C-alpha positions as a Markdown table, in Angstrom:
| # | Residue | x | y | z |
|---|---|---|---|---|
| 1 | Unk | -24.2 | 45.5 | -16.7 |
| 2 | Unk | -24.6 | 42.4 | -18.8 |
| 3 | Unk | -21.9 | 40.8 | -20.9 |
| 4 | Unk | -23.1 | 38.4 | -23.6 |
| 5 | Unk | -21.9 | 35.5 | -25.8 |
| 6 | Unk | -18.3 | 35.4 | -26.9 |
| 7 | Unk | -17.5 | 38.6 | -25.0 |
| 8 | Unk | -17.4 | 36.6 | -21.8 |
| 9 | Unk | -14.1 | 35.0 | -22.9 |
| 10 | Unk | -12.3 | 38.4 | -22.5 |
| 11 | Unk | -13.6 | 39.1 | -18.9 |
| 12 | Unk | -12.5 | 36.6 | -16.2 |
| 13 | Unk | -15.3 | 37.6 | -13.9 |
| 14 | Unk | -18.1 | 38.2 | -16.5 |
| 15 | Unk | -20.6 | 36.0 | -14.8 |
| 16 | Unk | -20.1 | 37.9 | -11.5 |
| 17 | Unk | -20.4 | 41.3 | -13.2 |
| 18 | Unk | -23.6 | 40.1 | -15.0 |
| 19 | Unk | -25.2 | 38.9 | -11.8 |
| 20 | Unk | -24.1 | 41.9 | -9.7 |
| 21 | Unk | -26.5 | 44.8 | -9.5 |
| 22 | Unk | -24.9 | 48.3 | -9.3 |
| 23 | Unk | -21.5 | 47.5 | -10.7 |
| 24 | Unk | -19.5 | 50.6 | -10.0 |
| 25 | Unk | -17.7 | 52.7 | -12.6 |
| 26 | Unk | -16.0 | 56.0 | -12.1 |
| 27 | Unk | -18.1 | 59.1 | -12.0 |
| 28 | Unk | -18.6 | 60.3 | -15.6 |
| 29 | Unk | -17.1 | 57.2 | -17.1 |
| 30 | Unk | -17.9 | 56.6 | -20.8 |
| 31 | Unk | -18.7 | 53.4 | -22.5 |
| 32 | Unk | -15.2 | 53.4 | -24.0 |
| 33 | Unk | -13.8 | 53.8 | -20.5 |
| 34 | Unk | -15.8 | 50.7 | -19.3 |
| 35 | Unk | -14.6 | 48.7 | -22.4 |
| 36 | Unk | -11.0 | 49.6 | -21.6 |
| 37 | Unk | -11.4 | 48.8 | -17.9 |
| 38 | Unk | -12.7 | 45.3 | -18.9 |
| 39 | Unk | -9.6 | 44.9 | -21.2 |
| 40 | Unk | -11.5 | 44.2 | -24.4 |
| 41 | Unk | -9.2 | 44.3 | -27.4 |
| 42 | Unk | -9.5 | 47.7 | -29.1 |
| 43 | Unk | -10.3 | 46.2 | -32.5 |
| 44 | Unk | -13.2 | 44.1 | -31.1 |
| 45 | Unk | -16.6 | 45.1 | -32.5 |
| 46 | Unk | -19.1 | 45.5 | -29.7 |
| 47 | Unk | -22.7 | 46.6 | -29.7 |
| 48 | Unk | -23.4 | 48.6 | -26.6 |
| 49 | Unk | -26.9 | 49.4 | -25.3 |
| 50 | Unk | -27.6 | 52.0 | -22.6 |
| 51 | Unk | -31.0 | 51.5 | -21.0 |
| 52 | Unk | -32.1 | 49.4 | -24.0 |
| 53 | Unk | -31.1 | 52.0 | -26.6 |
| 54 | Unk | -28.2 | 51.5 | -29.1 |
| 55 | Unk | -25.3 | 53.6 | -28.0 |
| 56 | Unk | -24.0 | 55.5 | -31.0 |
| 57 | Unk | -21.5 | 57.7 | -29.1 |
| 58 | Unk | -19.1 | 55.5 | -27.1 |
| 59 | Unk | -17.8 | 58.7 | -25.5 |
| 60 | Unk | -21.1 | 59.3 | -23.8 |
| 61 | Unk | -21.0 | 59.4 | -20.0 |
| 62 | Unk | -22.9 | 56.8 | -18.0 |
| 63 | Unk | -25.2 | 58.2 | -15.3 |
| 64 | Unk | -26.2 | 56.7 | -12.0 |
| 65 | Unk | -28.7 | 54.0 | -12.6 |
| 66 | Unk | -27.9 | 53.4 | -16.2 |
| 67 | Unk | -28.1 | 49.8 | -17.5 |
| 68 | Unk | -25.2 | 48.8 | -19.9 |
| 69 | Unk | -25.5 | 45.7 | -22.1 |
| 70 | Unk | -22.6 | 44.5 | -24.2 |
| 71 | Unk | -23.0 | 42.2 | -27.2 |
| 72 | Unk | -20.5 | 41.0 | -29.8 |
| 73 | Unk | -21.3 | 42.6 | -33.1 |
| 74 | Unk | -22.0 | 39.8 | -35.6 |
| 75 | Unk | -22.4 | 39.7 | -39.3 |
| 76 | Unk | -23.9 | 37.2 | -41.5 |
| 77 | Unk | -26.3 | 36.6 | -44.2 |
């Protein structure tokens, strides 16, 4: 798992999580479960990628070996 940019401020051990390979989540955990476990505010807009693909369903279960990347959703023009 990788946690990027301003999201790191919400996770005290984000550097350790990002460096560590094989961070364990519960069997069948969803992206939403991971976000809650990391204590991100519920209203925070986060872009999640599973194995490099945009995750449109945050209720989707992660599988063994999946790579999860978390970015803050930004807007601008």
